[in-house]
C-alpha positions as CSV (number, residue, x, y, z in Angstrom):
1,M,-35.4,-11.5,-1.3
2,L,-32.7,-12.8,1.0
3,G,-34.3,-14.8,3.8
4,A,-31.1,-15.3,5.9
5,R,-30.6,-13.6,9.2
6,I,-26.8,-13.8,8.9
7,V,-24.4,-13.5,5.9
8,C,-21.0,-14.9,6.7
9,G,-18.6,-14.4,3.8
10,A,-16.5,-17.6,3.4
11,A,-14.6,-16.1,0.4
12,N,-13.5,-12.7,-0.7
13,N,-15.9,-10.0,-2.0
14,Q,-19.2,-11.7,-1.0
15,L,-21.2,-8.5,-1.5
16,A,-22.2,-7.3,-5.0
17,H,-21.0,-3.7,-4.4
18,P,-20.0,-1.3,-1.6
19,G,-23.1,-0.2,0.3
20,V,-24.8,-3.6,0.4
21,E,-23.6,-4.1,4.0
22,K,-25.7,-1.0,4.9
23,D,-28.7,-2.5,3.1
24,L,-28.2,-5.7,5.1
25,A,-27.9,-3.8,8.4
26,D,-31.1,-1.8,7.6
27,R,-32.9,-5.2,7.2
28,N,-31.4,-6.6,10.5
29,V,-29.3,-9.1,8.6
30,L,-26.0,-9.6,10.4
31,Y,-23.0,-9.5,8.1
32,A,-19.7,-11.0,9.1
33,P,-17.1,-9.4,6.8
34,D,-15.4,-11.9,4.5
35,Y,-11.8,-10.8,5.2
36,V,-12.3,-11.3,8.9
37,V,-13.9,-14.7,9.0
38,N,-11.8,-15.9,6.1
39,S,-8.5,-14.8,7.7
40,G,-7.3,-18.3,8.7
41,G,-5.4,-18.9,5.5
42,V,-3.5,-15.6,5.9
43,I,-2.7,-16.5,9.5
44,Q,-1.3,-19.9,8.4
45,V,0.8,-18.3,5.6
46,A,2.2,-15.7,8.0
47,D,3.1,-18.5,10.5
48,E,5.0,-20.3,7.8
49,I,7.5,-17.4,7.6
50,A,8.9,-18.3,10.9
51,G,8.6,-22.1,10.3
52,F,5.2,-23.5,10.5
53,D,4.0,-24.6,13.9
54,F,0.5,-26.0,13.9
55,E,-0.3,-25.2,17.5
56,R,0.9,-21.6,17.2
57,A,-1.1,-21.1,14.0
58,K,-4.2,-22.7,15.6
59,A,-3.9,-20.4,18.6
60,R,-3.7,-17.4,16.4
61,A,-6.6,-18.5,14.3
62,S,-8.7,-19.1,17.4
63,G,-8.7,-15.3,17.8
64,I,-10.9,-14.9,14.7
65,H,-14.0,-15.6,16.8
66,D,-13.0,-12.9,19.4
67,T,-12.2,-10.4,16.7
68,T,-15.5,-11.0,15.0
69,R,-17.3,-10.4,18.3
70,K,-15.3,-7.2,18.8
71,I,-16.4,-6.1,15.4
72,F,-20.1,-6.7,16.1
73,A,-19.8,-4.8,19.4
74,L,-17.9,-1.9,17.8
75,A,-20.6,-1.8,15.1
76,A,-23.4,-1.6,17.7
77,D,-21.5,1.0,19.8
78,E,-20.8,3.2,16.9
79,G,-24.0,2.6,15.0
80,V,-22.3,1.4,11.8
81,P,-22.5,-1.8,9.8
82,P,-20.0,-4.5,10.8
83,A,-18.1,-4.0,7.5
84,A,-17.4,-0.4,8.5
85,A,-16.5,-1.5,12.1
86,A,-14.1,-4.1,10.7
87,D,-12.4,-1.5,8.5
88,R,-12.1,0.8,11.5
89,L,-10.6,-1.9,13.7
90,A,-8.1,-2.9,10.9
91,E,-7.1,0.7,10.4
92,R,-6.6,1.2,14.1
93,R,-4.4,-2.0,14.3
94,M,-2.3,-0.9,11.3
95,S,-1.9,2.5,12.8
96,E,-0.8,1.1,16.1
97,I,1.7,-1.3,14.4
98,G,3.1,1.6,12.4
99,R,3.5,3.7,15.6
100,L,5.2,0.8,17.4
101,R,7.6,0.2,14.5
102,G,8.6,3.8,14.7
103,I,9.5,3.3,18.4
104,L,11.5,0.2,17.7
105,V,13.5,1.7,14.8
């Protein structure tokens, strides 16, 4: 019954249950994962740890657009819904950070 072409989650857990993102993709409805597009608050809180700097936080938050585009491209390249692509990208980033921390220790 959804008539929208895009679902852009502005809060956490926009979808009723896991698997809805696949249903949306099957119906050519573009889903922007909530934890990606709603990450500005986390970016600001993380910036506050070092002493909040508006320009620095704004610069980091401006990357949300690029990250969202990367997720859509990855989804298209790998033939998966954007939610799965977002999870894969997040897992890759966490793995890379863990690997780098091991080098720095």
